[in-house]
C-alpha positions as CSV (number, residue, x, y, z in Angstrom):
1,M,31.0,2.5,17.4
2,R,31.5,4.6,14.2
3,L,27.9,4.8,13.2
4,P,24.5,4.0,14.7
5,L,23.3,0.5,13.9
6,L,20.3,2.1,12.1
7,L,22.6,3.0,9.3
8,I,23.6,-0.6,8.9
9,S,20.0,-1.7,8.3
10,V,19.7,-4.9,6.4
11,A,17.3,-3.1,4.1
12,F,20.2,-1.7,2.1
13,I,21.0,-5.0,0.5
14,G,17.8,-4.8,-1.5
15,S,18.1,-1.1,-2.3
16,V,19.3,-1.8,-5.8
17,Y,16.2,-3.8,-6.7
18,F,13.3,-1.6,-6.0
19,F,14.0,0.6,-9.0
20,I,12.1,-1.9,-11.1
21,T,8.5,-1.4,-10.2
22,N,7.1,-3.9,-12.8
23,E,8.4,-7.4,-12.2
24,N,6.8,-8.6,-15.4
25,E,8.8,-6.0,-17.3
26,L,12.1,-7.6,-16.1
27,N,10.8,-11.1,-16.8
28,S,9.1,-10.3,-20.0
29,V,9.6,-13.8,-21.4
30,R,6.6,-16.1,-22.0
31,S,5.6,-17.8,-18.8
32,E,4.7,-21.5,-19.3
33,A,0.9,-21.6,-19.0
34,V,0.6,-25.4,-18.6
35,I,2.2,-26.4,-15.4
36,P,3.9,-24.9,-12.3
37,V,6.9,-26.9,-13.3
38,L,8.3,-29.4,-10.8
39,S,6.8,-27.5,-7.9
40,E,5.9,-30.8,-6.2
41,T,9.1,-32.6,-7.1
42,V,11.9,-30.2,-6.3
43,D,12.6,-27.6,-3.7
44,E,11.2,-24.2,-4.5
45,K,14.0,-22.1,-5.9
46,V,15.2,-18.7,-4.7
47,Q,15.3,-16.1,-7.5
48,P,18.8,-15.6,-8.7
49,I,19.2,-12.0,-7.7
50,A,16.5,-11.8,-5.1
51,S,16.6,-9.0,-2.6
52,V,17.9,-9.8,0.8
53,S,16.0,-6.9,2.2
54,N,13.3,-9.3,3.6
55,Q,15.8,-11.3,5.5
56,T,15.8,-10.7,9.3
57,T,18.8,-9.7,11.3
58,E,18.9,-13.3,12.6
59,Q,19.1,-14.6,9.0
60,I,21.9,-12.2,8.1
61,Q,23.7,-13.3,11.2
62,F,24.0,-16.9,10.1
63,K,27.4,-15.6,8.9
64,D,28.5,-15.6,12.6
65,D,31.0,-18.2,11.6
66,M,34.0,-15.8,11.8
67,P,36.5,-17.8,9.8
68,A,34.1,-18.0,6.9
69,Q,33.3,-14.3,7.3
70,E,37.0,-13.4,7.3
71,T,37.6,-15.5,4.2
72,L,34.7,-13.6,2.4
73,L,36.1,-10.2,3.5
74,Q,39.4,-11.1,2.1
75,S,38.4,-12.7,-1.2
76,G,34.6,-12.8,-1.6
77,Q,32.6,-11.0,-4.3
78,G,29.0,-10.1,-5.0
79,Q,26.2,-10.7,-2.6
80,R,28.2,-13.0,-0.4
81,L,30.7,-10.2,0.2
82,I,27.9,-7.7,0.9
83,I,26.4,-10.1,3.5
84,A,29.8,-10.6,5.1
85,I,30.4,-6.9,5.4
86,T,26.9,-6.3,6.7
87,S,27.4,-9.1,9.2
88,F,30.6,-7.5,10.4
89,W,28.9,-4.2,11.1
90,L,25.9,-5.8,12.7
91,Q,28.1,-7.8,15.1
92,C,30.5,-5.0,16.0
93,S,27.6,-2.5,16.5
94,E,25.8,-4.9,18.9
95,Q,29.0,-5.6,20.8
96,N,30.1,-1.9,20.7
97,N,33.6,-2.8,19.5
98,C,33.7,-1.6,15.9
99,D,37.0,0.3,16.2
100,E,38.7,-2.7,17.8
101,L,37.5,-5.1,15.0
102,L,38.4,-2.6,12.3
103,A,41.9,-2.4,13.6
104,E,42.1,-6.2,13.5
105,Q,40.8,-6.2,9.9
106,Q,43.3,-3.5,8.8
107,L,46.1,-6.0,9.6
108,I,44.4,-8.8,7.6
109,L,42.9,-7.1,4.5
110,D,44.6,-5.4,1.6
111,E,44.1,-1.7,1.5
112,R,41.3,-1.8,-1.1
113,R,39.2,-4.2,0.9
114,Y,39.9,-2.5,4.1
115,Q,38.7,0.9,2.7
116,L,35.6,-0.8,1.3
117,L,34.9,-2.2,4.8
118,L,35.7,1.0,6.6
119,N,33.5,3.3,4.4
120,F,30.7,0.8,3.7
121,P,28.1,2.3,6.0
122,E,28.5,5.8,4.6
123,N,28.6,4.7,1.0
124,Q,25.6,2.5,1.5
125,Q,23.7,5.4,3.0
126,E,24.6,7.6,0.0
127,E,23.6,4.8,-2.4
128,Q,20.2,4.6,-0.7
129,R,19.8,8.4,-1.0
130,L,20.5,8.4,-4.7
131,M,18.3,5.4,-5.4
132,G,15.5,7.2,-3.6
133,A,15.9,10.2,-5.8
134,L,15.8,7.9,-8.8
135,L,12.4,6.6,-7.8
136,I,10.9,10.0,-8.2
137,S,10.8,9.4,-12.0
138,Q,9.4,6.1,-13.2
139,E,8.7,7.1,-16.9
140,T,11.8,5.4,-18.2
141,S,12.5,2.2,-20.1
142,L,13.9,-0.9,-18.3
143,A,17.2,-0.4,-20.1
144,D,17.4,3.2,-18.9
145,K,16.5,2.1,-15.3
146,I,19.3,-0.4,-15.3
147,A,21.7,2.1,-16.8
148,N,20.8,4.6,-14.1
149,V,21.3,2.2,-11.3
150,K,24.7,1.1,-12.7
151,A,25.7,4.8,-12.9
152,I,24.7,5.4,-9.3
153,R,26.8,2.4,-8.2
154,E,29.8,3.6,-10.2
155,Q,29.4,7.1,-8.6
156,V,29.2,5.7,-5.1
157,W,31.5,2.7,-5.1
158,T,33.8,3.7,-8.0
159,G,36.1,0.7,-8.6
160,D,34.4,-1.4,-6.0
161,A,31.1,-1.5,-7.9
162,E,32.1,-4.5,-10.0
163,L,33.4,-6.3,-6.9
164,L,30.1,-5.9,-5.1
165,Y,27.6,-6.1,-8.0
166,Q,29.0,-7.8,-11.0
167,P,26.9,-11.0,-10.6
168,Q,23.7,-8.9,-10.2
169,D,24.6,-6.8,-13.2
170,A,25.2,-9.9,-15.3
171,Y,21.8,-11.2,-14.4
172,Y,20.1,-7.9,-15.2
173,D,21.9,-7.9,-18.6
174,Y,20.7,-11.4,-19.2
175,R,17.1,-10.7,-18.4
176,L,17.2,-7.5,-20.4
177,S,18.5,-9.3,-23.5
178,L,15.5,-11.7,-23.2
179,S,13.1,-8.8,-23.1
180,D,14.1,-7.8,-26.6
181,S,11.4,-9.1,-29.1
182,D,14.3,-10.0,-31.5
183,N,16.2,-12.0,-28.9
184,R,18.0,-15.2,-30.1
185,F,15.2,-17.5,-29.0
186,N,12.4,-15.6,-30.7
187,Q,14.3,-16.1,-33.9
188,T,14.1,-19.8,-33.7
189,Q,11.4,-21.6,-35.7
190,N,11.8,-25.3,-34.8
191,A,12.8,-27.5,-31.9
192,D,16.3,-28.2,-33.1
193,D,17.1,-24.5,-33.5
194,F,15.7,-23.6,-30.1
195,I,17.5,-26.3,-28.3
196,N,20.8,-25.5,-30.0
197,E,20.4,-21.8,-29.1
198,Y,19.6,-22.7,-25.5
199,N,22.5,-25.1,-25.1
200,Q,24.8,-22.4,-26.6
201,M,23.5,-19.8,-24.2
202,L,24.1,-22.1,-21.2
203,E,27.7,-22.6,-22.4
204,E,28.2,-18.9,-22.9
205,R,26.8,-18.1,-19.4
206,G,28.7,-21.0,-17.7
207,D,30.4,-18.8,-15.2
208,D,27.2,-17.0,-14.2
209,L,24.8,-20.0,-14.0
210,D,25.2,-20.5,-10.3
211,S,24.4,-16.8,-9.5
212,F,21.5,-17.1,-11.9
213,S,20.2,-20.1,-10.0
214,L,20.6,-22.1,-13.3
215,S,23.1,-24.6,-12.1
216,S,20.7,-27.5,-11.5
217,D,19.2,-29.6,-14.3
218,T,15.6,-28.8,-13.1
219,A,16.3,-25.1,-13.1
220,K,17.7,-25.3,-16.7
221,Y,14.6,-27.2,-17.8
222,E,12.2,-24.6,-16.2
223,E,14.1,-21.7,-17.7
224,A,14.0,-23.2,-21.2
225,L,10.2,-23.6,-21.0
226,K,9.9,-19.9,-20.3
227,L,12.0,-19.0,-23.3
228,I,10.0,-20.9,-25.9
229,P,8.6,-18.2,-28.2
230,T,4.9,-17.8,-28.6
231,S,5.4,-18.1,-32.4
232,M,6.7,-21.6,-32.1
233,P,4.4,-24.2,-33.7
234,E,2.6,-26.4,-31.3
235,D,4.2,-29.6,-32.5
236,E,7.6,-28.1,-32.3
237,T,6.9,-26.8,-28.8
238,A,5.8,-30.3,-27.7
239,R,9.1,-31.7,-29.2
240,I,11.1,-29.1,-27.3
241,K,9.5,-30.1,-24.0
242,D,10.0,-33.8,-24.6
243,E,13.6,-33.5,-25.6
244,L,14.4,-31.1,-22.7
245,A,12.6,-33.4,-20.3
246,S,14.7,-36.3,-21.4
247,Q,17.9,-34.3,-21.1
248,Y,17.3,-32.6,-17.7
249,L,14.7,-34.5,-15.7
250,T,14.6,-37.9,-14.0
251,A,11.9,-40.4,-14.9
252,N,9.9,-39.6,-11.7
253,E,10.0,-35.8,-12.5
254,Q,8.9,-36.5,-16.1
255,L,6.0,-38.7,-14.8
256,S,5.0,-36.0,-12.4
257,I,4.8,-33.3,-15.1
258,S,2.9,-35.7,-17.4
259,N,0.3,-36.3,-14.7
260,R,-0.1,-32.6,-14.0
261,E,-0.4,-31.9,-17.7
262,Q,-3.2,-34.4,-17.9
263,Q,-5.0,-32.8,-14.9
264,V,-4.7,-29.4,-16.4
265,N,-5.9,-30.5,-19.8
266,A,-8.9,-32.3,-18.2
267,Q,-9.7,-29.1,-16.2
268,E,-9.4,-26.9,-19.3
269,Q,-11.7,-29.3,-21.3
270,E,-14.2,-29.3,-18.5
271,I,-14.2,-25.5,-18.4
272,S,-14.7,-25.4,-22.2
273,D,-17.5,-27.9,-22.1
274,Y,-19.2,-26.0,-19.3
275,Q,-19.0,-22.7,-21.1
276,Q,-20.2,-24.2,-24.4
277,G,-23.2,-25.7,-22.7
278,L,-24.0,-22.5,-20.8
279,N,-23.8,-20.5,-24.0
280,Q,-26.3,-22.9,-25.6
281,L,-28.6,-22.6,-22.6
282,E,-28.5,-18.8,-22.6
283,A,-29.3,-18.8,-26.4
284,T,-32.3,-21.1,-25.7
285,L,-33.5,-19.0,-22.9
286,A,-33.3,-15.8,-25.0
287,N,-35.4,-17.5,-27.7
288,E,-37.9,-18.7,-25.2
289,R,-38.2,-15.2,-23.7
290,N,-39.1,-13.9,-27.2
291,T,-41.5,-16.7,-28.0
292,S,-43.2,-19.1,-25.6
293,K,-42.4,-17.1,-22.5
294,Q,-43.1,-13.7,-24.0
295,T,-46.1,-13.1,-21.8
296,M,-44.4,-14.2,-18.5
297,S,-43.9,-11.4,-16.0
298,D,-40.4,-10.2,-15.4
299,E,-40.4,-11.6,-11.9
300,A,-41.7,-15.0,-13.0
301,W,-39.1,-15.0,-15.8
302,Q,-36.2,-14.4,-13.5
303,V,-37.3,-17.2,-11.3
304,Y,-37.7,-19.5,-14.3
305,K,-34.3,-18.5,-15.7
306,A,-32.6,-19.0,-12.3
307,E,-34.1,-22.5,-12.0
308,R,-32.9,-23.5,-15.5
309,L,-29.4,-22.2,-14.8
310,Y,-29.3,-24.0,-11.5
311,Q,-30.4,-27.2,-13.0
312,Y,-27.8,-26.9,-15.7
313,R,-25.0,-26.4,-13.2
314,F,-26.3,-29.2,-11.0
315,N,-26.5,-31.7,-13.9
316,F,-23.1,-30.7,-15.3
317,F,-21.1,-31.1,-12.1
318,S,-22.9,-34.2,-10.8
319,S,-22.4,-36.1,-14.0
């Protein structure tokens, strides 16, 4: 065994992610306030570049299918390659045969990938150390944080950084471009412009859509709703939603969204009516306190006021 298993902790896989402390900063596009879209009609989606640090050792070891693991070691990239390498070290550390398995891999892998596998634990530990030092200072912009992380990767992994992290870097660049107030979507002023920009973006990012978790139609629909600028007129926003729903959703999914929209609208109207009635009652009570109830003691007034408020709430919610 070349290194203690502790150094191969699965926590390293997520080490690159904790440099961003404000999740809203990374996802600073307008969230859709109306509906938790399709949450009842499709499986909940995993975030595109979600940290694997929360996965258990057992979850990592689903890669125990050795032919699949060997294929990934030979030709895999990105997170799948990272998981395959991690699985290799977890397995050999548990079986105490790392030297033997490394010798086997040396006969299979090209020199670059063998050196990546061989030096992975030490490089991973160095990356964690540098990332930890980076956390000391948080007073930097999102763009600077991403640049710093990329610099650390280049320092530690040199030419292998792209092999390991290109999909993640592409996603961060994508999200960073959306955080710009002058991004391509915020420049649109009507439904046609927005939909054209969105379809063009999907075409440009075609090779990355799978790693962004934007390969399914429902994911594309949900992402589009998040990108509608707040400056978009309401009628144009409604047209965007209708056209995108027709393009990406099944009839049942569209019906589900429509039903939830009606429920939310009804709830919002009920809240508005309740607050309006409560404001009117409080104004009436304030007037009474200064006129007909002016001589009432404070204790008696509080009892009277509480009764009026209780009666209002009872009548409102029982009607």
